[in-house]
PyMOL commands that place a pseudoatom at each C-alpha (Angstrom):
pseudoatom trace, name=CA, resn=MET, resi=1, chain=A, elem=C, hetatm=0, pos=[10.218, 9.165, -15.640]
pseudoatom trace, name=CA, resn=ARG, resi=2, chain=A, elem=C, hetatm=0, pos=[6.347, 8.347, -15.781]
pseudoatom trace, name=CA, resn=PRO, resi=3, chain=A, elem=C, hetatm=0, pos=[5.376, 7.920, -19.144]
pseudoatom trace, name=CA, resn=ASN, resi=4, chain=A, elem=C, hetatm=0, pos=[2.917, 10.827, -18.628]
pseudoatom trace, name=CA, resn=SER, resi=5, chain=A, elem=C, hetatm=0, pos=[3.577, 12.757, -21.894]
pseudoatom trace, name=CA, resn=ALA, resi=6, chain=A, elem=C, hetatm=0, pos=[2.575, 15.883, -20.240]
pseudoatom trace, name=CA, resn=ARG, resi=7, chain=A, elem=C, hetatm=0, pos=[5.129, 15.420, -17.531]
pseudoatom trace, name=CA, resn=LYS, resi=8, chain=A, elem=C, hetatm=0, pos=[8.045, 14.563, -20.164]
pseudoatom trace, name=CA, resn=ILE, resi=9, chain=A, elem=C, hetatm=0, pos=[7.318, 18.176, -22.029]
pseudoatom trace, name=CA, resn=ASN, resi=10, chain=A, elem=C, hetatm=0, pos=[7.036, 20.012, -18.584]
pseudoatom trace, name=CA, resn=THR, resi=11, chain=A, elem=C, hetatm=0, pos=[10.153, 18.437, -17.289]
pseudoatom trace, name=CA, resn=LYS, resi=12, chain=A, elem=C, hetatm=0, pos=[12.617, 18.664, -20.169]
pseudoatom trace, name=CA, resn=ARG, resi=13, chain=A, elem=C, hetatm=0, pos=[12.307, 22.233, -20.620]
pseudoatom trace, name=CA, resn=LYS, resi=14, chain=A, elem=C, hetatm=0, pos=[16.006, 23.828, -20.223]
pseudoatom trace, name=CA, resn=ARG, resi=15, chain=A, elem=C, hetatm=0, pos=[15.990, 25.874, -17.314]
pseudoatom trace, name=CA, resn=ARG, resi=16, chain=A, elem=C, hetatm=0, pos=[18.368, 28.256, -15.489]
pseudoatom trace, name=CA, resn=ALA, resi=17, chain=A, elem=C, hetatm=0, pos=[19.113, 27.788, -12.155]
pseudoatom trace, name=CA, resn=ILE, resi=18, chain=A, elem=C, hetatm=0, pos=[16.428, 29.458, -9.834]
pseudoatom trace, name=CA, resn=THR, resi=19, chain=A, elem=C, hetatm=0, pos=[17.209, 30.922, -6.670]
pseudoatom trace, name=CA, resn=TRP, resi=20, chain=A, elem=C, hetatm=0, pos=[15.111, 30.098, -3.049]
pseudoatom trace, name=CA, resn=GLY, resi=21, chain=A, elem=C, hetatm=0, pos=[14.235, 33.987, -3.187]
pseudoatom trace, name=CA, resn=LYS, resi=22, chain=A, elem=C, hetatm=0, pos=[12.884, 33.546, -6.415]
pseudoatom trace, name=CA, resn=PHE, resi=23, chain=A, elem=C, hetatm=0, pos=[11.000, 30.470, -6.568]
pseudoatom trace, name=CA, resn=PHE, resi=24, chain=A, elem=C, hetatm=0, pos=[9.243, 30.739, -2.631]
pseudoatom trace, name=CA, resn=THR, resi=25, chain=A, elem=C, hetatm=0, pos=[5.835, 32.372, -4.040]
pseudoatom trace, name=CA, resn=GLY, resi=26, chain=A, elem=C, hetatm=0, pos=[2.727, 31.024, -2.643]
pseudoatom trace, name=CA, resn=LYS, resi=27, chain=A, elem=C, hetatm=0, pos=[1.814, 29.681, -6.424]
pseudoatom trace, name=CA, resn=ASN, resi=28, chain=A, elem=C, hetatm=0, pos=[4.948, 27.816, -6.316]
pseudoatom trace, name=CA, resn=LEU, resi=29, chain=A, elem=C, hetatm=0, pos=[4.452, 26.072, -3.532]
pseudoatom trace, name=CA, resn=GLU, resi=30, chain=A, elem=C, hetatm=0, pos=[1.152, 25.468, -4.353]
pseudoatom trace, name=CA, resn=ILE, resi=31, chain=A, elem=C, hetatm=0, pos=[2.377, 24.055, -7.886]
pseudoatom trace, name=CA, resn=VAL, resi=32, chain=A, elem=C, hetatm=0, pos=[4.131, 22.171, -5.474]
pseudoatom trace, name=CA, resn=ARG, resi=33, chain=A, elem=C, hetatm=0, pos=[1.549, 20.634, -3.350]
pseudoatom trace, name=CA, resn=SER, resi=34, chain=A, elem=C, hetatm=0, pos=[-0.061, 20.175, -6.180]
pseudoatom trace, name=CA, resn=MET, resi=35, chain=A, elem=C, hetatm=0, pos=[2.521, 17.930, -7.931]
pseudoatom trace, name=CA, resn=CYS, resi=36, chain=A, elem=C, hetatm=0, pos=[2.832, 15.781, -4.830]
pseudoatom trace, name=CA, resn=ARG, resi=37, chain=A, elem=C, hetatm=0, pos=[-1.089, 15.085, -4.659]
pseudoatom trace, name=CA, resn=LYS, resi=38, chain=A, elem=C, hetatm=0, pos=[-0.744, 14.146, -8.413]
pseudoatom trace, name=CA, resn=GLY, resi=39, chain=A, elem=C, hetatm=0, pos=[2.460, 11.439, -7.000]
pseudoatom trace, name=CA, resn=TRP, resi=40, chain=A, elem=C, hetatm=0, pos=[5.163, 13.067, -8.541]
pseudoatom trace, name=CA, resn=THR, resi=41, chain=A, elem=C, hetatm=0, pos=[8.307, 12.007, -7.244]
pseudoatom trace, name=CA, resn=ASN, resi=42, chain=A, elem=C, hetatm=0, pos=[10.973, 14.307, -5.697]
pseudoatom trace, name=CA, resn=ASP, resi=43, chain=A, elem=C, hetatm=0, pos=[13.157, 13.759, -8.640]
pseudoatom trace, name=CA, resn=GLU, resi=44, chain=A, elem=C, hetatm=0, pos=[10.577, 14.938, -10.780]
pseudoatom trace, name=CA, resn=ILE, resi=45, chain=A, elem=C, hetatm=0, pos=[9.476, 17.753, -8.905]
pseudoatom trace, name=CA, resn=ALA, resi=46, chain=A, elem=C, hetatm=0, pos=[13.254, 19.023, -8.328]
pseudoatom trace, name=CA, resn=ASP, resi=47, chain=A, elem=C, hetatm=0, pos=[13.490, 18.519, -12.480]
pseudoatom trace, name=CA, resn=TYR, resi=48, chain=A, elem=C, hetatm=0, pos=[10.456, 20.826, -13.190]
pseudoatom trace, name=CA, resn=ILE, resi=49, chain=A, elem=C, hetatm=0, pos=[11.820, 23.676, -11.002]
pseudoatom trace, name=CA, resn=GLY, resi=50, chain=A, elem=C, hetatm=0, pos=[14.961, 23.466, -12.547]
pseudoatom trace, name=CA, resn=ILE, resi=51, chain=A, elem=C, hetatm=0, pos=[16.935, 22.527, -9.531]
pseudoatom trace, name=CA, resn=SER, resi=52, chain=A, elem=C, hetatm=0, pos=[19.601, 19.727, -8.846]
pseudoatom trace, name=CA, resn=LEU, resi=53, chain=A, elem=C, hetatm=0, pos=[18.281, 16.629, -6.531]
pseudoatom trace, name=CA, resn=SER, resi=54, chain=A, elem=C, hetatm=0, pos=[20.528, 17.680, -3.697]
pseudoatom trace, name=CA, resn=THR, resi=55, chain=A, elem=C, hetatm=0, pos=[19.215, 21.502, -4.235]
pseudoatom trace, name=CA, resn=PHE, resi=56, chain=A, elem=C, hetatm=0, pos=[16.069, 20.021, -3.602]
pseudoatom trace, name=CA, resn=TYR, resi=57, chain=A, elem=C, hetatm=0, pos=[16.927, 18.261, -0.362]
pseudoatom trace, name=CA, resn=LYS, resi=58, chain=A, elem=C, hetatm=0, pos=[18.781, 21.192, 0.943]
pseudoatom trace, name=CA, resn=TRP, resi=59, chain=A, elem=C, hetatm=0, pos=[15.510, 23.138, 0.700]
pseudoatom trace, name=CA, resn=GLN, resi=60, chain=A, elem=C, hetatm=0, pos=[13.907, 20.894, 1.844]
pseudoatom trace, name=CA, resn=LYS, resi=61, chain=A, elem=C, hetatm=0, pos=[15.883, 20.858, 5.128]
pseudoatom trace, name=CA, resn=GLU, resi=62, chain=A, elem=C, hetatm=0, pos=[16.425, 24.685, 5.469]
pseudoatom trace, name=CA, resn=HIS, resi=63, chain=A, elem=C, hetatm=0, pos=[12.861, 25.669, 4.280]
pseudoatom trace, name=CA, resn=VAL, resi=64, chain=A, elem=C, hetatm=0, pos=[9.762, 24.699, 6.363]
pseudoatom trace, name=CA, resn=GLU, resi=65, chain=A, elem=C, hetatm=0, pos=[7.438, 26.324, 3.960]
pseudoatom trace, name=CA, resn=PHE, resi=66, chain=A, elem=C, hetatm=0, pos=[8.610, 23.838, 1.320]
pseudoatom trace, name=CA, resn=SER, resi=67, chain=A, elem=C, hetatm=0, pos=[8.904, 20.890, 3.402]
pseudoatom trace, name=CA, resn=GLU, resi=68, chain=A, elem=C, hetatm=0, pos=[5.168, 21.123, 4.447]
pseudoatom trace, name=CA, resn=ALA, resi=69, chain=A, elem=C, hetatm=0, pos=[3.933, 22.194, 0.717]
pseudoatom trace, name=CA, resn=LEU, resi=70, chain=A, elem=C, hetatm=0, pos=[5.910, 18.277, 0.158]
pseudoatom trace, name=CA, resn=LYS, resi=71, chain=A, elem=C, hetatm=0, pos=[4.556, 16.826, 3.226]
pseudoatom trace, name=CA, resn=GLU, resi=72, chain=A, elem=C, hetatm=0, pos=[0.558, 17.595, 3.661]
pseudoatom trace, name=CA, resn=PRO, resi=73, chain=A, elem=C, hetatm=0, pos=[-0.390, 16.516, 0.552]
pseudoatom trace, name=CA, resn=LYS, resi=74, chain=A, elem=C, hetatm=0, pos=[1.556, 13.051, 0.554]
pseudoatom trace, name=CA, resn=GLU, resi=75, chain=A, elem=C, hetatm=0, pos=[0.227, 12.544, 3.921]
pseudoatom trace, name=CA, resn=TYR, resi=76, chain=A, elem=C, hetatm=0, pos=[-3.411, 13.518, 2.820]
pseudoatom trace, name=CA, resn=CYS, resi=77, chain=A, elem=C, hetatm=0, pos=[-3.221, 11.174, -0.281]
pseudoatom trace, name=CA, resn=ILE, resi=78, chain=A, elem=C, hetatm=0, pos=[-1.588, 8.106, 2.021]
pseudoatom trace, name=CA, resn=ALA, resi=79, chain=A, elem=C, hetatm=0, pos=[-4.885, 9.029, 4.666]
pseudoatom trace, name=CA, resn=ARG, resi=80, chain=A, elem=C, hetatm=0, pos=[-7.051, 8.904, 1.917]
pseudoatom trace, name=CA, resn=VAL, resi=81, chain=A, elem=C, hetatm=0, pos=[-6.088, 5.773, 0.604]
pseudoatom trace, name=CA, resn=GLU, resi=82, chain=A, elem=C, hetatm=0, pos=[-5.607, 4.051, 3.448]
pseudoatom trace, name=CA, resn=ASN, resi=83, chain=A, elem=C, hetatm=0, pos=[-8.955, 4.886, 4.680]
pseudoatom trace, name=CA, resn=ALA, resi=84, chain=A, elem=C, hetatm=0, pos=[-10.537, 3.612, 1.126]
pseudoatom trace, name=CA, resn=LEU, resi=85, chain=A, elem=C, hetatm=0, pos=[-8.201, 0.218, 1.716]
pseudoatom trace, name=CA, resn=LEU, resi=86, chain=A, elem=C, hetatm=0, pos=[-9.862, -0.121, 5.190]
pseudoatom trace, name=CA, resn=THR, resi=87, chain=A, elem=C, hetatm=0, pos=[-13.353, 0.356, 3.788]
pseudoatom trace, name=CA, resn=ARG, resi=88, chain=A, elem=C, hetatm=0, pos=[-12.528, -2.092, 0.681]
pseudoatom trace, name=CA, resn=ALA, resi=89, chain=A, elem=C, hetatm=0, pos=[-11.610, -4.729, 3.481]
pseudoatom trace, name=CA, resn=VAL, resi=90, chain=A, elem=C, hetatm=0, pos=[-14.632, -4.431, 5.688]
pseudoatom trace, name=CA, resn=GLY, resi=91, chain=A, elem=C, hetatm=0, pos=[-17.221, -3.643, 3.452]
pseudoatom trace, name=CA, resn=ILE, resi=92, chain=A, elem=C, hetatm=0, pos=[-19.838, -0.856, 3.601]
pseudoatom trace, name=CA, resn=GLU, resi=93, chain=A, elem=C, hetatm=0, pos=[-23.430, -0.603, 3.090]
pseudoatom trace, name=CA, resn=LYS, resi=94, chain=A, elem=C, hetatm=0, pos=[-24.378, 2.727, 1.368]
pseudoatom trace, name=CA, resn=GLU, resi=95, chain=A, elem=C, hetatm=0, pos=[-27.064, 4.800, 0.647]
pseudoatom trace, name=CA, resn=ILE, resi=96, chain=A, elem=C, hetatm=0, pos=[-27.689, 5.284, -3.031]
pseudoatom trace, name=CA, resn=SER, resi=97, chain=A, elem=C, hetatm=0, pos=[-30.305, 7.265, -4.702]
pseudoatom trace, name=CA, resn=GLU, resi=98, chain=A, elem=C, hetatm=0, pos=[-31.514, 7.204, -8.459]
pseudoatom trace, name=CA, resn=LYS, resi=99, chain=A, elem=C, hetatm=0, pos=[-33.320, 9.824, -10.089]
pseudoatom trace, name=CA, resn=GLU, resi=100, chain=A, elem=C, hetatm=0, pos=[-35.562, 8.194, -13.172]
pseudoatom trace, name=CA, resn=THR, resi=101, chain=A, elem=C, hetatm=0, pos=[-37.539, 10.344, -15.375]
pseudoatom trace, name=CA, resn=VAL, resi=102, chain=A, elem=C, hetatm=0, pos=[-40.010, 8.834, -17.469]
pseudoatom trace, name=CA, resn=THR, resi=103, chain=A, elem=C, hetatm=0, pos=[-41.926, 10.720, -20.790]
pseudoatom trace, name=CA, resn=VAL, resi=104, chain=A, elem=C, hetatm=0, pos=[-45.623, 9.319, -21.435]
pseudoatom trace, name=CA, resn=GLU, resi=105, chain=A, elem=C, hetatm=0, pos=[-48.133, 10.976, -23.562]
pseudoatom trace, name=CA, resn=LYS, resi=106, chain=A, elem=C, hetatm=0, pos=[-51.544, 11.689, -22.348]
pseudoatom trace, name=CA, resn=ASP, resi=107, chain=A, elem=C, hetatm=0, pos=[-54.297, 13.039, -24.097]
pseudoatom trace, name=CA, resn=GLY, resi=108, chain=A, elem=C, hetatm=0, pos=[-52.085, 14.301, -26.699]
pseudoatom trace, name=CA, resn=LYS, resi=109, chain=A, elem=C, hetatm=0, pos=[-49.603, 15.638, -24.457]
pseudoatom trace, name=CA, resn=LYS, resi=110, chain=A, elem=C, hetatm=0, pos=[-45.904, 14.882, -23.312]
pseudoatom trace, name=CA, resn=VAL, resi=111, chain=A, elem=C, hetatm=0, pos=[-45.806, 14.316, -19.961]
pseudoatom trace, name=CA, resn=THR, resi=112, chain=A, elem=C, hetatm=0, pos=[-42.697, 13.993, -18.137]
pseudoatom trace, name=CA, resn=THR, resi=113, chain=A, elem=C, hetatm=0, pos=[-42.475, 12.233, -14.596]
pseudoatom trace, name=CA, resn=THR, resi=114, chain=A, elem=C, hetatm=0, pos=[-39.014, 12.205, -12.356]
pseudoatom trace, name=CA, resn=THR, resi=115, chain=A, elem=C, hetatm=0, pos=[-39.090, 10.333, -9.436]
pseudoatom trace, name=CA, resn=GLU, resi=116, chain=A, elem=C, hetatm=0, pos=[-36.570, 9.560, -7.270]
pseudoatom trace, name=CA, resn=LYS, resi=117, chain=A, elem=C, hetatm=0, pos=[-35.281, 5.901, -5.687]
pseudoatom trace, name=CA, resn=LYS, resi=118, chain=A, elem=C, hetatm=0, pos=[-33.713, 5.726, -2.494]
pseudoatom trace, name=CA, resn=GLY, resi=119, chain=A, elem=C, hetatm=0, pos=[-32.526, 3.220, -1.369]
pseudoatom trace, name=CA, resn=MET, resi=120, chain=A, elem=C, hetatm=0, pos=[-29.365, 1.626, 0.723]
pseudoatom trace, name=CA, resn=SER, resi=121, chain=A, elem=C, hetatm=0, pos=[-26.160, -0.884, -1.438]
pseudoatom trace, name=CA, resn=TYR, resi=122, chain=A, elem=C, hetatm=0, pos=[-24.017, -3.088, 0.068]
pseudoatom trace, name=CA, resn=TYR, resi=123, chain=A, elem=C, hetatm=0, pos=[-20.484, -3.359, -0.791]
pseudoatom trace, name=CA, resn=PRO, resi=124, chain=A, elem=C, hetatm=0, pos=[-19.044, -6.978, 0.911]
pseudoatom trace, name=CA, resn=PRO, resi=125, chain=A, elem=C, hetatm=0, pos=[-15.639, -6.780, 2.132]
pseudoatom trace, name=CA, resn=ASP, resi=126, chain=A, elem=C, hetatm=0, pos=[-12.905, -7.675, -0.074]
pseudoatom trace, name=CA, resn=THR, resi=127, chain=A, elem=C, hetatm=0, pos=[-10.701, -10.657, 1.267]
pseudoatom trace, name=CA, resn=ARG, resi=128, chain=A, elem=C, hetatm=0, pos=[-7.981, -10.043, -0.725]
pseudoatom trace, name=CA, resn=ALA, resi=129, chain=A, elem=C, hetatm=0, pos=[-7.676, -5.961, 0.476]
pseudoatom trace, name=CA, resn=ALA, resi=130, chain=A, elem=C, hetatm=0, pos=[-7.928, -7.073, 4.388]
pseudoatom trace, name=CA, resn=ILE, resi=131, chain=A, elem=C, hetatm=0, pos=[-4.853, -9.466, 3.930]
pseudoatom trace, name=CA, resn=PHE, resi=132, chain=A, elem=C, hetatm=0, pos=[-3.161, -6.860, 2.592]
pseudoatom trace, name=CA, resn=TYR, resi=133, chain=A, elem=C, hetatm=0, pos=[-4.202, -4.574, 5.013]
pseudoatom trace, name=CA, resn=LEU, resi=134, chain=A, elem=C, hetatm=0, pos=[-3.626, -6.906, 7.900]
pseudoatom trace, name=CA, resn=THR, resi=135, chain=A, elem=C, hetatm=0, pos=[-0.196, -7.884, 6.532]
pseudoatom trace, name=CA, resn=ASN, resi=136, chain=A, elem=C, hetatm=0, pos=[0.718, -4.492, 6.648]
pseudoatom trace, name=CA, resn=ARG, resi=137, chain=A, elem=C, hetatm=0, pos=[-0.634, -3.374, 9.572]
pseudoatom trace, name=CA, resn=ALA, resi=138, chain=A, elem=C, hetatm=0, pos=[-0.255, -6.095, 12.116]
pseudoatom trace, name=CA, resn=GLY, resi=139, chain=A, elem=C, hetatm=0, pos=[2.793, -8.239, 10.394]
pseudoatom trace, name=CA, resn=LYS, resi=140, chain=A, elem=C, hetatm=0, pos=[3.558, -9.823, 13.093]
pseudoatom trace, name=CA, resn=ASP, resi=141, chain=A, elem=C, hetatm=0, pos=[0.598, -11.505, 12.834]
pseudoatom trace, name=CA, resn=TRP, resi=142, chain=A, elem=C, hetatm=0, pos=[-0.291, -11.679, 9.630]
pseudoatom trace, name=CA, resn=LYS, resi=143, chain=A, elem=C, hetatm=0, pos=[2.675, -12.446, 7.891]
pseudoatom trace, name=CA, resn=GLN, resi=144, chain=A, elem=C, hetatm=0, pos=[2.484, -14.088, 4.915]
pseudoatom trace, name=CA, resn=LYS, resi=145, chain=A, elem=C, hetatm=0, pos=[6.006, -15.786, 4.738]
pseudoatom trace, name=CA, resn=GLN, resi=146, chain=A, elem=C, hetatm=0, pos=[6.110, -19.199, 5.572]
pseudoatom trace, name=CA, resn=GLN, resi=147, chain=A, elem=C, hetatm=0, pos=[9.082, -21.363, 6.922]
pseudoatom trace, name=CA, resn=THR, resi=148, chain=A, elem=C, hetatm=0, pos=[9.524, -25.074, 5.858]
pseudoatom trace, name=CA, resn=GLU, resi=149, chain=A, elem=C, hetatm=0, pos=[11.877, -27.071, 7.826]
pseudoatom trace, name=CA, resn=LEU, resi=150, chain=A, elem=C, hetatm=0, pos=[13.543, -29.886, 5.508]
pseudoatom trace, name=CA, resn=SER, resi=151, chain=A, elem=C, hetatm=0, pos=[14.608, -33.113, 7.450]
pseudoatom trace, name=CA, resn=GLY, resi=152, chain=A, elem=C, hetatm=0, pos=[15.948, -36.338, 5.896]
pseudoatom trace, name=CA, resn=LYS, resi=153, chain=A, elem=C, hetatm=0, pos=[19.183, -37.410, 3.953]
pseudoatom trace, name=CA, resn=LEU, resi=154, chain=A, elem=C, hetatm=0, pos=[20.068, -38.494, 0.221]
pseudoatom trace, name=CA, resn=SER, resi=155, chain=A, elem=C, hetatm=0, pos=[22.694, -40.601, 0.191]
pseudoatom trace, name=CA, resn=ILE, resi=156, chain=A, elem=C, hetatm=0, pos=[25.153, -41.364, -2.815]
pseudoatom trace, name=CA, resn=ASP, resi=157, chain=A, elem=C, hetatm=0, pos=[24.356, -44.736, -2.325]
pseudoatom trace, name=CA, resn=GLU, resi=158, chain=A, elem=C, hetatm=0, pos=[20.743, -44.083, -3.061]
pseudoatom trace, name=CA, resn=ARG, resi=159, chain=A, elem=C, hetatm=0, pos=[21.575, -42.031, -6.184]
pseudoatom trace, name=CA, resn=ILE, resi=160, chain=A, elem=C, hetatm=0, pos=[23.872, -44.531, -7.329]
pseudoatom trace, name=CA, resn=ASP, resi=161, chain=A, elem=C, hetatm=0, pos=[21.358, -47.289, -7.248]
pseudoatom trace, name=CA, resn=ALA, resi=162, chain=A, elem=C, hetatm=0, pos=[18.739, -44.959, -8.782]
pseudoatom trace, name=CA, resn=VAL, resi=163, chain=A, elem=C, hetatm=0, pos=[21.213, -44.333, -12.181]
pseudoatom trace, name=CA, resn=ALA, resi=164, chain=A, elem=C, hetatm=0, pos=[21.996, -48.290, -12.189]
pseudoatom trace, name=CA, resn=ARG, resi=165, chain=A, elem=C, hetatm=0, pos=[17.997, -48.846, -12.739]
pseudoatom trace, name=CA, resn=LEU, resi=166, chain=A, elem=C, hetatm=0, pos=[17.874, -46.327, -15.228]
pseudoatom trace, name=CA, resn=LYS, resi=167, chain=A, elem=C, hetatm=0, pos=[20.484, -47.654, -17.215]
pseudoatom trace, name=CA, resn=GLU, resi=168, chain=A, elem=C, hetatm=0, pos=[19.012, -51.285, -16.930]
pseudoatom trace, name=CA, resn=VAL, resi=169, chain=A, elem=C, hetatm=0, pos=[15.591, -50.101, -18.054]
pseudoatom trace, name=CA, resn=ARG, resi=170, chain=A, elem=C, hetatm=0, pos=[16.914, -48.522, -20.879]
pseudoatom trace, name=CA, resn=HIS, resi=171, chain=A, elem=C, hetatm=0, pos=[19.095, -51.816, -21.876]
pseudoatom trace, name=CA, resn=ASN, resi=172, chain=A, elem=C, hetatm=0, pos=[15.985, -53.924, -21.530]
pseudoatom trace, name=CA, resn=HIS, resi=173, chain=A, elem=C, hetatm=0, pos=[13.750, -51.427, -23.604]
pseudoatom trace, name=CA, resn=ASP, resi=174, chain=A, elem=C, hetatm=0, pos=[16.801, -51.384, -26.057]
pseudoatom trace, name=CA, resn=LYS, resi=175, chain=A, elem=C, hetatm=0, pos=[16.786, -54.767, -26.453]
pseudoatom trace, name=CA, resn=ARG, resi=176, chain=A, elem=C, hetatm=0, pos=[13.342, -55.039, -27.344]
for i in range(1, 176): cmd.bond("trace and resi %d" % i, "trace and resi %d" % (i + 1))
show_as sticks, trace
zoom trace
């Protein structure tokens, strides 16, 4: 369950079991769309509606309207985030405009002038966003796993020699 207190209050209400016939209204489908846009999980939506998760999946399978109400907002949000991530990864040049209001006193009267400044602002590419995007979109070419082969032998004789040397050093140290 998410820590959002409003969500906790809404999802903990005691509700009667609801049937598809009672639930199926444009208003309720719009509420479901809104929940999806806000990132609610299927479990949270089912709890809010007052149905079990198995009923939720049954409705999703049997009723196209319900399935679409869940699917469209999620796909839209994913697309927006993907586009924003790509924009951040490649950088962007954006036109900006700023309004500046200046009040000065001339001949005993206050005169207010508003000027608008237009210009371009450049947001450079973000390397971490680019790596993240490429790792997920072109994983075959941009794997982050590195495989290292280890070779060599560690024999027991070498280990025994090392232990003997340590004992000798300790013995010499204790004599001092």
